N, C-alpha and C positions, 0 to 999 in steps of 0.2 A: 405297377404290380407285376411280379414275376409269374410265369406260368404255374410254378409249383404252388405259390401262395393262392393264386386264383383257383387252382384245382382243389386246394384244401377248404376253400370257402364254399364250394359247391355241395349241395345236398346229395345224398346217395340216390342212385338212379331209381331204386324201388320207391323211395319216398316221393320223388318228382312225379312218377307215373301214377302213384296212388292218389296224390293230390289232384292231378289232372283228371283221373277217372272219377273222383268224388265230385269235382266241379261239373263234369259232363253229366253225371247222374242227377245232380241237383237241378241243373238247367233243364234236363229232359223231363224231370218230374214236375217242375214248377212252370215251365214255359211251353216246351214242345208237346207234351202229352195233352194239356188242356186245349192248346191250339188245334191239335189233331182231332180231339173229341168234338170241338165246336164245328169244324169243317165236316166231320163225318156225320154229325147230327143234322147239319144244314142240308147236306145232299143225300141224306138217307132215303128220302122218298123220291129221289130223282131230280134232275135239273128242272123239269117242268114245274114241280111243286115249289122249288126254290125261287124260280123266276116269278111265279104267281104270287108268292108271299111278298116279294119286293115291289111288285107293281100294284099292290093294293093302295087305295087312296091315302089311308092313314100312314103307311110306310113311306110313300112318296112325300107326303107333307112333312113327316119327321125328318127325312133326309134333307129336304129343302131348308127347313128351319135350322138344322145343324150347320149346313154350309153357309146359310145366311149369317148365323151368329159368328162363325169363323171369319167370314169376309169382313165383318165389322170389327171384331175384337183384335185380330192380328195386326192390321194397319195402325190402329190406335195404340196398342201396346208397343209396336215397333217404333213409332214416332216418339211417344212419351218415354219409352225405354232409352232411346238415344239421348233425349234431352236430360233425363235424370242422370244417366251415366256421365254425360258431359259436365253437368253441374257438380257431381260428386268428385270427379277426377281432376277437374281443372280449376276449382275454386275452393277456398277455405272460408267457411261461414259458420256463424253460430247456429247450433242445432243440426250440424252435419251428421253426428252419430245418431241422433234421434231419427233423422231421415233414413239412414241405413237400416235402423231397426224396423221402421215402418215398412220398408221395402220387403223385408223378410216376414212381415206379419201374415200374409196369405199362406206361407209355408207352415206357420205355427198354429194357426186357427183352423179348426175343423170346417170343411165346406158347409156342413149343416148349420154351424153357428154363423157363418157368413150369410147364409140365406135368411136366418132368423133376424140378423141385424138389418137386412133390407126390409123385412116385414115391419120391424119397429120404426123404420124411417118412412116407408111409403105405404104401410097398411092403412086400413080404415080408421084405426086409432093412432096412427103414427104421427111423427113430428110434422111431416109435410102433408098430412091428409087434407087439411082445410084448403091449402093452396092448390093441391091437385084437383080437388072437387070443384073449386071455383073456376078453374080453367079446363075442366073436363079432360084431364090427362090421366091415363091409366098406366101404371108402372107394373104393379104386381099382376100375376095371372095374364100376362101379355108379353110380347116380344121385348119391350124395353127392360123388364125385370130380368129376363133370361140373359140379355146382353150385359147388363150391369153385374150380375152374379158371375158370369164367365170372365168379364174384365177383371174383377177383383181377384179371382182365383189364379188367373194366368199372368198377371202383371209382372211378377218377379223374373220370369224366364228370360226375357230379352235383356233386361237391365243387369241381371246377374251374370250373363254371358259377356256383356260389354265392359263392365267395371274392371274386372281383372285384366282384360285385354288392353284397355286404354291406359291403365296404370303401368302395365309392362312396357308399352310403347313410349310413354312419356309425351311431353308437349314440345319437344325440340323442333320437329318439322313444322308444326303449326306456328311457333314463334318465328321461325325463319321466314315462313310465308308472309306473316304480318309485317316483319321488318322490311320485306321487299315490296310492300305496298298492296298486298292482296287484301281485299275486303273480307268481311266475315263469311258471306255466302260462298265466295270464291275459294276461301281457305277450306270451308267445310266440304265442298264438292270435289275439290282438287286434291286435298291432303287427307282430311279426317275420314271421309266416307270410304275412299279406296283402302285405307288402312284397317277399317273395322268391318268391311262388307261381309267377310266370311263368318266372323263371329256373330254379326247381326243376322245373317241368314240361318245360322245354326240355332240361335235363340228363337227365331221366327218358326222354325220347324218344330222345336219343342213346344212352343206356345200353341201352334196349330194342333199338335197331337193331344195336348191337354185339353184344349177347348172342345175338340170333337168328343172326347170321352168324359167330360165333366158330368157328374150325376148329382152329388149331394146338394150343393147350393141351388142348382137349377130345379131339383125336385121340390124344394121348399117354395120357390117363388113362381113356379109354372102353373100350378093349379091342375095339371094333368088333363087338359082339355084335348080330346082326340082331334087330330087334324089341325089344331091351332097352336097349342103351346107344348106339345110333346116333341122333344128332341129324340134323336135315335136311341140313346141309352134309356130314356124314359119309355119309349115305345117298346123296347125289348123287355123291360120289367113288366109292363102291362100284359104283353103277350104271354110271358112265362107264368105270371100269376093266374092267367085265364087257362092255363094248361094247353096252350097252343104252341107246343114245343117246336114243331117244324118251322112255323113263322118266326118264332123267337130266335132260334138258332140261325135262320136265314138272315135276319136283320143283324145278328151278332157277327156273322161271317162278313157282311158288308162293312161293318164298323172295323172289324179286324183287318180287312183288305185296305181300308183307308190308313189304318195305323201302320201296316206293313209298307205301304208306299212311302210314308213319312220316314220309316226306319231305313228303307233303302236309300233315300235321299241323304239321310244322316250318315250312313256308311260311306256314301260317295263323297260327301264333304270331308269326312275324316281321312279318307284315302288320298284325296287330292290336296288337302290343306291340313294335314295332320299335325305338322310341327306347330303352326300358329295356334291351332285349337288345343293342342296338348299343353302349350305354355299357359294358355288362358285357364285351363282346368287345374293345372298345378297351382297357379296363383289363387284360384277360387278355393 
């Protein structure tokens, strides 16, 4: 394309700057301003009040439960996300489209509905109530219910990052490795995993951020027991409903800080391996 033709396709300078200014204003109003207000309210009474709110036993228990849930959910979703992406991209089988639809189900279903489904399964009148009572197993209003709800909500993040990436890469290198005598595990660790590691890490970061901030499904199954089944988002809600704004915003600032760490890691990944991730996102 000639320089004149390319110049004719460009928008007027005033229009470009107007669109940029509009985007900046929208982001400032929807993201930067609320973030600044949270931080301002959290430290409004001083650093001592902020630290005191975060060192309360209920706050510490909520943080520990949140990190405990993330520590279980992320590895499980990472492993099963890889297996699911492998199955979808490397094999043709009956029900493949149905499986792809089920993968997207957590995106389509409200988290509250997902929590209610767990109640129907594991509640006192649920399908598995008798079996759970016979073996003295408690799912709802305990940590297992919180983990199950978070697993369901966050499952698509890893697999949806890997499927387009593995489709774009194809199976030629894996077939070559098998033809040279490599076993299944050797092929996976020497060929497949190095090719998908950055997409996998990107999906893990998104999964972690979603798991830390999950509220709806966890709220239904947790029972809101202080010090036992309250994650950090639930702890923030309780404090705010009790008009303890300083403690609520202090906990919110901690959750925001964890999210910002995830966001920084995300930007680092995109800056270092932007081409591979961009291809994956375009295919997605």
